[in-house]
C-alpha positions in Angstrom: 22.5 6.5 0.8 25.0 9.7 0.4 28.0 9.4 -2.2 29.3 13.0 -2.1 30.8 15.5 0.5 28.8 18.7 -0.1 28.2 19.7 -4.1 31.8 19.1 -5.7 33.5 16.4 -3.7 32.7 12.8 -3.2 33.3 11.4 0.1 36.6 9.8 1.3 37.0 6.2 0.0 34.2 6.8 -2.9 35.0 7.1 -6.9 32.6 7.8 -9.4 32.2 7.1 -13.1 29.7 9.3 -15.0 28.7 9.6 -18.6 30.5 12.0 -20.4 29.8 11.4 -24.0 27.6 9.4 -26.5 29.6 6.9 -29.1 26.6 5.3 -30.4 22.8 4.9 -30.4 21.4 1.4 -31.7 17.8 1.1 -32.0 16.2 -2.5 -32.4 13.4 -4.5 -31.0 11.6 -1.4 -29.7 14.4 -0.4 -27.5 16.9 2.4 -27.8 20.4 1.7 -26.5 22.7 4.5 -25.7 26.4 3.7 -25.3 27.9 6.4 -23.0 31.7 6.3 -22.4 33.0 8.1 -19.3 35.1 10.6 -20.6 34.8 12.7 -24.1 36.1 10.8 -27.3 38.1 13.0 -29.0 40.4 10.6 -30.7 40.3 6.6 -31.4 42.8 6.2 -28.5 40.4 7.7 -26.3 38.1 4.8 -26.3 41.0 2.6 -24.7 41.0 1.8 -21.4 38.0 3.6 -20.7 34.8 2.5 -19.0 31.5 2.8 -21.1 27.9 2.6 -19.6 25.3 1.4 -21.5 21.7 2.9 -21.0 18.8 1.6 -22.4 15.2 2.9 -22.8 12.1 1.1 -23.7 8.3 1.4 -23.3 6.7 -1.2 -21.4 3.2 0.5 -22.0 1.9 3.9 -23.3 3.0 7.0 -21.4 5.9 4.7 -19.5 9.3 4.6 -20.2 12.1 2.2 -18.9 15.4 3.3 -18.1 18.0 0.5 -17.9 21.5 1.7 -16.6 24.2 -0.7 -16.8 28.3 -0.9 -16.2 29.3 -4.7 -16.5 26.8 -6.8 -17.8 27.9 -10.3 -17.2 26.7 -10.8 -13.6 24.6 -13.3 -12.4 20.7 -12.5 -11.9 19.3 -15.0 -9.5 16.0 -13.2 -8.9 13.7 -12.3 -7.5 11.8 -9.8 -9.7 8.9 -7.7 -9.4 5.7 -9.0 -11.6 5.6 -6.2 -14.3 3.2 -6.5 -17.0 4.3 -5.3 -20.4 1.8 -4.2 -23.2 2.5 -4.5 -26.8 4.1 -0.8 -27.4 5.5 0.3 -30.9 7.3 3.6 -29.7 8.4 6.5 -32.1 12.1 6.8 -32.2 13.2 10.3 -33.8 16.6 11.5 -34.3 17.2 15.2 -34.1 20.3 17.9 -34.4 22.3 16.6 -31.4 19.4 14.6 -30.0 17.7 11.2 -30.2 14.3 10.7 -28.5 12.0 8.0 -27.7 8.1 8.4 -27.4 5.4 6.2 -25.7 1.9 7.9 -25.6 2.7 11.4 -24.3 6.1 10.9 -22.6 9.1 11.5 -24.1 12.9 10.6 -23.4 15.2 13.0 -25.2 18.8 12.2 -25.0 21.4 14.8 -25.9 24.0 13.0 -28.2 26.4 15.9 -28.3 27.7 18.1 -25.4 27.5 17.0 -21.8 25.2 14.2 -20.9 21.8 14.9 -20.4 18.3 13.2 -20.7 15.1 15.3 -20.8 11.6 13.7 -19.9 8.7 15.4 -21.7 5.2 14.9 -20.8 3.0 16.3 -24.0 5.7 18.3 -24.8 6.4 19.9 -21.4 9.5 19.3 -19.4 8.7 17.1 -16.2 12.2 16.2 -15.0 15.9 15.5 -16.2 18.8 13.9 -15.6 21.4 15.9 -15.9 25.5 15.6 -16.0 26.7 13.7 -12.9 23.2 12.3 -12.4 24.1 9.2 -13.5 26.6 7.5 -11.6 28.8 4.0 -11.0 30.1 4.4 -7.6 32.8 2.4 -6.1 33.8 2.6 -2.6 37.4 0.9 -1.1 35.6 -2.1 0.1 35.1 -3.0 -3.6 31.2 -2.2 -3.7 29.8 -0.9 -6.8 26.2 1.3 -6.5 24.5 2.5 -9.4 22.4 6.0 -8.9 20.3 8.3 -10.9 19.3 11.7 -10.4 16.2 13.1 -11.4 15.8 17.1 -11.2 13.0 18.3 -8.7 11.3 21.6 -10.2 10.5 24.3 -8.2 7.3 23.4 -5.9 7.8 19.8 -6.7 6.5 17.6 -4.1 7.3 14.0 -3.8 4.8 11.5 -1.9 4.6 7.5 -1.3 7.7 5.3 -1.0 5.7 3.0 1.0 4.0 3.5 4.5 6.1 5.8 6.3 4.9 7.4 9.2 7.4 10.6 9.3 6.4 13.8 7.3 4.2 13.2 4.6 6.0 14.9 1.8 9.1 13.2 1.4 11.5 16.3 0.1 14.5 16.4 2.3 14.1 12.9 3.6 16.6 9.7 3.1 14.6 7.0 2.6 15.9 3.0 2.7 13.6 0.7 1.1 14.0 -2.1 3.6 11.3 -3.8 5.6 11.7 -3.8 9.1 9.5 -4.4 12.1 10.1 -1.0 13.7 6.6 0.2 14.7 4.9 3.3 13.5 7.0 5.7 15.5 10.5 6.0 13.6 11.6 5.9 10.1 11.5 2.0 9.6 8.5 0.8 8.0 6.6 -2.6 7.2 5.9 -1.7 3.9 8.7 -0.5 1.8 8.0 0.4 -1.9 10.1 1.6 -4.5 7.6 4.2 -6.1 7.2 7.7 -5.7 4.6 9.9 -7.3 5.0 13.9 -7.5 2.6 16.9 -8.1 4.3 17.6 -11.4 3.1 15.1 -13.7 5.2 12.1 -13.3 6.1 9.0 -10.9 9.1 6.8 -10.6 9.1 3.0 -10.1 12.2 1.3 -9.3 12.4 -2.0 -10.6 14.5 -3.3 -7.7 13.0 -5.7 -4.8 16.3 -5.2 -2.8 17.3 -2.2 -0.8 16.9 0.9 -2.9 18.2 3.8 -1.4 16.5 7.4 -1.9 17.9 10.7 -1.1 14.7 12.9 -1.9 16.4 16.5 -2.3 18.7 15.6 0.7 22.0 14.9 -1.1 21.5 17.2 -3.9 18.7 19.6 -3.0 17.3 20.0 -6.7 17.3 16.3 -7.3 16.0 12.8 -6.2 18.3 10.4 -6.2 17.9 6.7 -6.2 20.8 4.0 -5.8 21.2 0.4 -5.7 24.1 -1.8 -5.0 25.5 -3.7 -8.1 26.0 -3.2 -11.8 22.8 -2.3 -12.9 19.8 0.0 -12.3 16.3 -0.1 -13.6 13.5 2.4 -13.3 10.2 3.3 -15.1 9.3 7.0 -15.3 5.3 6.9 -15.6 3.8 9.9 -16.9 0.1 11.5 -15.9 -0.3 14.2 -16.0 -2.8 14.1 -13.0 -2.0 12.0 -9.8 -4.8 9.4 -10.8 -3.3 8.8 -14.0 0.0 8.0 -12.7 -1.4 5.8 -10.1 -3.5 3.9 -12.9 -0.5 3.3 -15.0 1.9 2.3 -11.9 -1.0 -0.3 -10.8 -1.5 -1.3 -14.6 2.4 -2.1 -14.2 2.5 -3.9 -11.2 -1.0 -5.1 -10.5 -4.6 -4.0 -9.3 -6.4 -5.0 -6.0 -8.4 -8.2 -6.2 -12.0 -7.8 -5.0 -12.7 -8.2 -1.6 -16.1 -9.7 0.0 -18.6 -7.1 1.4 -18.4 -8.6 4.9 -14.6 -7.8 5.1 -16.1 -3.7 5.5 -17.7 -4.4 8.7 -16.2 -4.1 12.1 -13.5 -6.6 13.4 -13.4 -7.5 17.0 -10.1 -9.1 18.1 -9.0 -10.8 21.1 -6.0 -8.8 21.2 -2.5 -9.9 21.8 -1.1 -10.8 25.2 -4.5 -11.0 26.8 -5.6 -14.0 28.4 -9.0 -15.6 26.7 -10.9 -18.6 26.3 -13.9 -19.4 24.3 -15.7 -17.9 27.4 -14.2 -14.7 27.0 -14.7 -14.9 23.3 -18.8 -15.5 23.8 -18.7 -12.5 26.4 -17.4 -10.2 24.0 -19.8 -11.0 21.6 -22.7 -11.4 23.9 -21.6 -7.8 24.9 -21.6 -6.6 21.5 -25.2 -8.0 20.9 -26.7 -6.6 23.7 -25.5 -3.3 23.2 -26.7 -3.5 19.6 -23.0 -3.1 18.2 -23.0 -4.1 14.5 -20.1 -7.0 14.5 -19.1 -8.5 11.4 -15.7 -10.4 12.0 -14.2 -12.1 15.0 -10.3 -12.2 14.9 -8.3 -14.9 17.1 -4.8 -13.6 17.9 -1.7 -15.2 18.6 -2.7 -17.2 21.7 -5.2 -19.4 20.2 -2.1 -21.6 19.5 0.1 -22.7 22.5 3.1 -20.9 23.7 6.1 -22.0 21.9 4.2 -23.6 19.4 3.5 -20.9 16.8 2.7 -21.4 14.2 1.6 -24.8 14.2 -2.1 -23.8 13.3 -3.2 -26.2 16.2 -5.7 -24.9 18.7 -5.0 -24.5 22.4 -6.9 -27.4 23.8 -6.7 -26.0 27.2 -8.6 -23.1 26.2 -10.3 -24.1 22.7 -11.3 -27.6 23.5 -13.8 -27.9 20.8 -12.8 -25.5 18.0 -14.9 -27.0 15.0 -18.1 -26.4 17.4 -17.2 -22.8 18.4 -16.6 -21.7 15.1 -19.7 -23.4 13.9 -21.7 -21.5 16.5 -19.8 -18.3 15.9 -20.9 -19.1 12.0 -24.4 -19.1 13.4 -24.3 -15.7 14.8 -23.8 -14.3 11.5 -19.9 -13.9 12.0 -16.7 -14.6 9.9 -13.7 -15.6 11.5 -10.1 -14.5 11.1 -6.9 -16.1 12.6 -3.6 -15.2 13.1 -0.9 -16.7 11.7 3.0 -16.2 10.8 5.7 -17.7 8.5 7.9 -18.4 11.4 7.7 -22.3 12.7 8.9 -22.5 16.2 11.4 -25.3 17.1 9.1 -27.0 19.6 5.8 -27.2 17.1 5.6 -30.6 15.1 6.0 -28.6 12.0 9.3 -27.8 12.7 10.3 -31.5 12.5 8.1 -32.0 9.4 9.5 -28.9 7.6 13.3 -30.0 9.0 13.0 -33.5 7.3 11.4 -32.5 4.1 13.6 -29.6 3.1 11.1 -26.6 3.7 12.8 -24.4 6.0 15.1 -21.7 4.7 18.6 -22.9 5.0 22.3 -21.6 5.7 25.1 -21.7 3.3 26.3 -25.1 5.1 23.0 -27.0 4.6 21.8 -26.3 8.3 18.5 -24.6 8.8 18.6 -21.2 9.8 17.4 -20.6 13.2 17.3 -17.8 16.0 15.4 -17.3 19.3 13.6 -14.0 18.4 9.8 -14.2 18.6 9.9 -17.8 19.1 12.4 -20.3 20.5 14.5 -22.0 17.9 12.2 -20.9 15.2 12.7 -21.5 11.3 11.7 -19.9 8.4 9.4 -21.1 5.6 11.0 -21.5 2.2 8.3 -19.9 0.0 10.8 -20.4 -2.9 10.1 -24.0 -2.6 6.9 -24.9 -4.3 6.6 -28.0 -2.1 7.0 -25.9 0.8 4.1 -23.6 -0.5 1.7 -26.6 -0.9 3.0 -28.0 2.5 1.9 -24.4 4.1 -1.3 -24.4 2.3 -2.3 -27.7 3.3 -1.7 -26.8 7.2 -4.0 -23.7 6.5 -6.5 -25.6 4.5 -7.2 -27.6 7.6 -8.2 -24.6 9.5 -10.8 -23.4 6.2 -12.1 -26.8 7.0 -12.8 -26.1 10.8 -14.6 -22.6 9.8 -11.9 -20.0 9.4 -12.8 -17.6 7.1 -9.5 -15.5 6.8 -6.1 -15.1 7.7 -3.8 -12.3 9.7 -0.7 -12.7 7.7 1.6 -11.0 10.5 5.2 -10.3 10.4 7.5 -11.3 7.3 9.7 -8.3 7.6 12.5 -9.8 9.6 14.0 -11.9 6.8 17.7 -13.0 7.1 20.4 -12.1 4.3 22.8 -14.9 5.7 20.8 -17.7 4.1 20.7 -20.0 0.9 16.8 -20.0 -0.9 15.6 -23.1 -2.5 15.4 -21.6 -5.9 18.7 -19.8 -5.7 17.4 -16.2 -5.3 19.5 -13.7 -4.1 19.2 -13.4 -0.4 19.3 -9.6 -0.2 16.6 -9.2 -3.1 14.3 -11.7 -1.1 14.5 -9.7 2.2 11.8 -7.3 0.8 10.4 -10.1 -1.5 9.5 -12.4 0.9 6.5 -10.6 1.8 5.0 -11.0 -1.3 5.6 -14.9 -1.7 4.1 -15.2 2.0 0.9 -13.2 1.5 0.8 -14.7 -2.2 0.5 -18.2 -0.4 -2.1 -17.5 1.7 -4.3 -15.2 -0.4 -4.0 -17.9 -3.4 -5.4 -20.7 -1.0 -8.2 -18.3 0.3 -9.4 -17.5 -3.3 -9.1 -21.4 -4.6 -10.9 -22.6 -1.5 -13.6 -19.6 -0.8 -14.1 -18.6 -4.4 -12.8 -15.3 -6.4 -13.9 -12.5 -4.6 -13.9 -13.7 -1.3 -10.2 -14.1 -0.3 -9.3 -11.3 2.4 -6.0 -11.2 4.6 -4.8 -8.8 6.9 -1.5 -8.3 6.2 1.5 -6.3 8.0 4.4 -6.4 5.4 4.2 -6.0 1.7 6.5 -4.7 -1.2 5.8 -3.4 -4.7 2.7 -5.7 -6.0 1.5 -6.1 -2.5 -1.5 -4.1 -3.3 -2.9 -6.9 -5.3 -3.8 -8.8 -2.1 -5.7 -7.0 0.2 -6.2 -5.8 3.4 -3.0 -4.3 4.8 -3.2 -2.6 8.4 -0.6 -0.1 9.8 1.3 -2.0 12.6 2.2 -1.6 16.2 1.4 2.2 17.2 1.0 3.6 20.6 -2.3 4.6 21.9 -2.1 8.3 21.7 -3.1 11.3 19.4 0.2 11.5 18.1 0.2 7.7 17.1 -3.1 8.4 15.6 -1.7 11.2 13.5 1.3 9.0 12.4 -0.7 6.2 11.5 -2.8 8.4 9.0 0.6 9.6 7.5 1.4 6.2 7.2 -1.9 5.2 5.3 -1.8 8.4 3.3 1.8 7.4 2.0 0.7 3.7 1.3 -2.2 5.2 -0.8 0.3 7.3 -2.6 2.3 3.9 -3.3 -0.6 2.3 -5.0 -2.5 0.4 -2.3 -6.4 1.0 -2.2 -7.5 -0.9 1.1 -5.7 0.0 4.3 -6.7 -0.3 8.2 -5.1 0.5 11.8 -5.9 -0.7 15.1 -8.6 1.4 16.7 -7.4 3.2 19.9 -3.7 2.1 18.8 -1.9 -0.9 19.8 0.5 -0.5 22.6 -1.0 0.5 25.7 -4.5 1.1 26.7 -6.1 4.4 25.2 -7.8 7.2 27.3 -11.2 7.4 27.0 -10.8 10.4 24.7 -8.5 8.9 22.5 -10.4 6.0 22.2 -13.3 7.6 21.4 -11.8 9.9 18.6 -10.0 6.9 17.1 -13.2 4.9 16.8 -14.8 7.6 14.3 -11.2 7.2 12.3 -11.3 3.7 12.2 -14.8 3.3 10.9 -14.2 6.3 8.4 -11.4 4.0 7.2 -11.9 1.3 4.5 -11.3 -1.2 6.7 -12.0 -1.2 10.6 -10.5 -3.5 13.4 -10.8 -3.2 17.3 -7.3 -4.6 18.1 -4.7 -4.5 21.1 -1.6 -5.5 22.6 -2.2 -5.7 26.5 -5.8 -4.7 26.6 -8.9 -5.6 25.3 -10.7 -3.5 23.0 -14.5 -3.9 23.8 -15.7 -0.6 24.2 -17.6 -0.9 27.5 -14.1 -1.2 29.4 -13.5 2.1 28.5 -16.7 3.8 29.4 -20.3 3.3 28.6 -19.9 6.5 26.1 -17.6 4.7 24.0 -20.3 2.1 23.3 -22.5 4.9 22.2 -19.8 6.2 19.9 -18.8 3.0 18.7 -22.5 2.0 17.5 -23.1 5.4 16.2 -20.2 5.3 13.5 -20.4 1.6 12.9 -24.1 2.2 12.0 -23.0 5.0 9.7 -20.6 3.2 8.0 -22.8 0.6 7.2 -25.2 3.1 5.7 -22.0 4.2 3.4 -21.6 0.9 2.2 -23.4 1.6 -1.4 -21.0 4.8 -1.7 -17.9 3.0 -0.3 -18.3 -0.2 -2.8 -19.1 2.2 -5.8 -16.0 4.1 -4.8 -14.1 0.5 -4.5 -15.0 0.1 -8.2 -12.4 2.9 -8.9 -9.6 0.8 -7.1 -10.4 -2.5 -8.9 -10.7 -0.7 -12.4 -8.2 1.9 -12.3 -6.0 1.5 -8.9 -7.4 4.5 -7.0 -7.0 4.2 -3.5 -10.3 4.1 -1.6 -8.8 6.6 1.2 -6.4 9.0 -0.8 -4.6 12.1 0.2 -6.1 15.3 -1.0 -3.6 16.3 -3.5 -4.5 13.1 -5.5 -8.1 14.3 -5.7 -7.3 18.2 -5.9 -4.2 18.4 -7.9 -4.4 21.8 -9.0 -5.0 23.1 -5.6 -1.8 24.0 -3.8 -3.7 24.4 -0.5 -4.0 20.3 -0.5 -0.1 19.6 -1.3 0.9 19.1 2.2 -2.3 18.0 4.2 -1.7 14.9 6.0 -4.3 15.3 8.9 -7.5 14.7 6.7 -8.1 12.6 3.5 -11.0 11.9 1.1 -13.1 8.6 1.5 -13.8 8.3 -2.1 -14.1 11.0 -4.4 -16.5 12.7 -2.7 -16.3 12.6 1.3 -13.8 14.5 3.1 -12.8 13.4 6.4 -10.5 15.3 9.1 -10.2 13.0 12.3 -10.1 15.0 15.6 -6.8 14.8 17.1 -7.1 16.9 20.0 -8.8 16.0 23.7 -10.9 19.4 23.4 -12.7 18.2 20.1 -11.3 20.9 17.8 -9.9 20.1 14.5 -8.8 22.7 11.9 -9.3 21.4 8.3 -8.8 22.7 4.7 -11.8 22.4 2.3 -11.0 22.9 -1.4 -13.1 25.5 -3.8 -16.9 24.8 -3.4 -19.4 24.6 -1.3 -19.4 21.5 1.5 -22.1 20.2 3.3 -21.7 18.2 6.7 -22.5 14.5 5.8 -25.0 14.2 9.0 -26.0 17.8 10.1 -26.2 19.5 6.6 -24.0 22.6 7.7 -22.5 24.2 4.7 -19.1 25.8 4.5 -17.3 27.3 1.7 -13.8 26.7 0.3 -11.1 27.1 -0.5 -10.2 27.8 3.1 -9.1 26.6 6.6 -12.2 26.3 9.0 -11.7 25.2 12.9 -14.6 23.6 14.3 -15.5 21.6 17.9 -17.1 18.6 17.5 -18.6 16.2 20.3 -17.6 12.4 20.6 -20.3 11.7 18.8 -19.3 13.8 15.8 -16.6 13.9 13.1 -15.4 16.2 10.5 -17.2 14.6 7.6 -17.9 16.8 4.5 -19.4 16.2 1.4 -18.0 17.7 -2.0 -20.4 20.1 -3.7 -22.2 18.5 -6.7 -22.1 14.8 -5.3 -24.8 12.5 -5.1 -24.4 9.8 -2.7 -26.0 6.5 -2.7 -26.7 6.1 1.3 -27.9 2.9 2.4 -31.4 2.4 4.9 -29.7 -0.8 6.6 -27.0 0.1 9.3 -26.6 -3.2 11.2 -24.3 -5.0 8.5 -22.3 -4.4 5.2 -23.9 -6.8 3.2 -27.4 -5.9 1.9 -28.9 -5.2 -1.6 -27.2 -2.0 -2.1 -28.9 -0.7 -5.1 -32.5 -1.3 -3.6 -32.0 -0.8 0.0 -30.8 2.8 -0.4 -31.4 6.3 -1.5 -29.7 9.0 -3.5 -28.7 12.3 -1.7 -27.8 15.3 -3.5 -25.2 17.9 -2.0 -25.5 21.1 -4.2 -25.9 19.4 -7.1 -27.0 21.2 -10.4 -30.3 20.0 -12.0 -29.7 17.7 -14.5 -29.4 14.0 -15.6 -26.7 11.7 -14.7 -26.2 8.0 -14.7 -25.0 5.8 -12.0 -24.1 2.3 -11.6 -24.4 1.0 -7.7 -22.7 -2.0 -7.7 -24.2 -5.4 -5.8 -22.5 -7.5 -2.8 -23.1 -10.7 -5.3 -24.0 -10.8 -9.4 -24.5 -7.7 -11.3 -24.5 -4.1 -10.0 -27.8 -2.0 -10.9 -27.7 1.3 -13.3 -29.9 4.2 -12.8 -30.8 7.3 -14.5 -30.8 10.2 -11.9 -32.9 13.5 -12.4 -31.8 16.2 -10.0 -34.1 18.9 -9.6 -33.9 21.6 -6.9 -31.9 19.3 -4.3 -34.1 16.3 -4.9 -33.1 13.2 -6.8 -35.6 10.6 -8.8 -34.0 7.5 -9.7 -35.1 5.2 -12.8 -33.4 1.7 -13.5 -32.2 1.4 -16.6 -30.5 -2.0 -16.4 -27.5 -3.9 -14.9 -24.1 -4.5 -15.5 -21.4 -6.9 -14.1 -19.2 -5.5 -11.6 -16.5 -7.8 -12.6 -16.5 -6.5 -16.4 -13.3 -4.5 -14.9 -10.7 -7.0 -14.4 -8.6 -6.3 -11.6 
């Protein structure tokens, strides 16, 4: 939200308070509180009729400093709040000549106590960013609304990334971004997953600890500053020191949560009925038979919306006209080695029998007059489950438990963005703060049930909406995109922005959602989809089985699905980084190569784990331009070598992809290609890629139980491996 008219003036109807002086600094209980009058204090009389801001600094963990800016402190705080983990930290507070500072690890906030307002944030003694005069502001408009903002300086060459799954330009400088979940597809500035966290290439990131709307002006109001603001009398943010991007992500996910472990089968290929298509059990069997006949490895079958009766969503009752024997059908699918996912959402149609139950028991969100909030968008007369009511959570989980008993293994938790603000929540939560936070309660309700019923490490959802902390409940997918190369590129930008926001596992609809993809788009998207952390064939009004596109698509799908299955030992080893450190499986290149300025803006390629670079083909011609950082890079499948740092342009057939392995890498590559879950430590071989002679120790995880630790001896490009023991994957608690 913009408040100014150019650099000097405020927009008409807005007035501002800024800290001008420091009247006192109080240190107690590990906090440093600065009292900042909004004009210079020259005499005692200046303290009369004068607003004063209270700015508190604390240290929730090493290398993180929290800043809370307050005007009036007497307001109600009805929640909800993000879950933020705090460690026991004893900060160092020092008073100097004209300054006072608080230090946590290598991060220092140094406040000027004489002269103009200013706070310098220092990382290991080097300036990271500053809050300068007029950076802190309490703004009031003619309507009586109050906002609090902070502006942190942007250094020359400082790039800002993240802020959730955003589909526009990858580097956020110059953009206005509102953190407000909306169902807007992938072709606009709206987003399903809005995260009030950004990361920079300059050694720091910032998490704004507010679940409500946070407005960012990233060098777009004052071009040398990154502004963030919220409505109200209080603003709290955490400045997180790196120095590397991975360090920042590690500390951010330590604050807000690391991903839970997910089952090995979830990495396999998912096939969907698609959305508005006509299907029944015969259709489902024809798809699965066709996959088997063509030797296409399939791990999960997904039933989208119409497994339930129209106008009854979501009542969790199989349509008897199309699925008269759901238990038998699901059992038969399990006998074929498949897992089953079912589409759900938190909206309860008026015709559903659950609407009457929810109404009578008070489990639906209400208006201020006590009536149930309803509208006709999506489902006629639908209501919304109130997940702030513990009884409603148990009620909803009990309905899903019935599906698990029938044989469902996972849920696609769709929607959760269209959450009204003119309502009253059971626990008294602020409806504006609940708008984004609802997705967290919704996904947590489902994920916790799956964990309880299936066991630790066996729960997986396919979620569309999220807020900060949502990364703890994988997997998320990119939402409704068109079936074009442009949409493929925007989906990738969204995934990379989400990765820069602390999310480790991400997927997208292979071929696009809206429309029917042309064969060349579908085949290129297959490669991109199978070289993502999770892979799903799904569409809106057309089936996504490859033989309905063309027969070559069958060969392409088989090739890249088998390639991903062979990559499972490598992918799961990389996933251990996510569980232990929060490092995303799919990651932008700036995160892996922070010192290479050539990687700063790259958004059409990514690293899959630490050693495999992927550049999806986004042209019908098969041509792709990609950048390789310093070193000798080897093509994963052909063995071709190219040098970096430099750009290359190559043309690939549909049976190929730009998959380049980093110099020095030793990849565990499986010998099994028809399923994701096998003995990764035994049914694989180590492959060295321009690796220097020597000895190194690596651990390859296992789908179940302990991983296996090897001592590798590398000589002249050949690798010999000796087992030296086992280690439990779960030693690093997510």
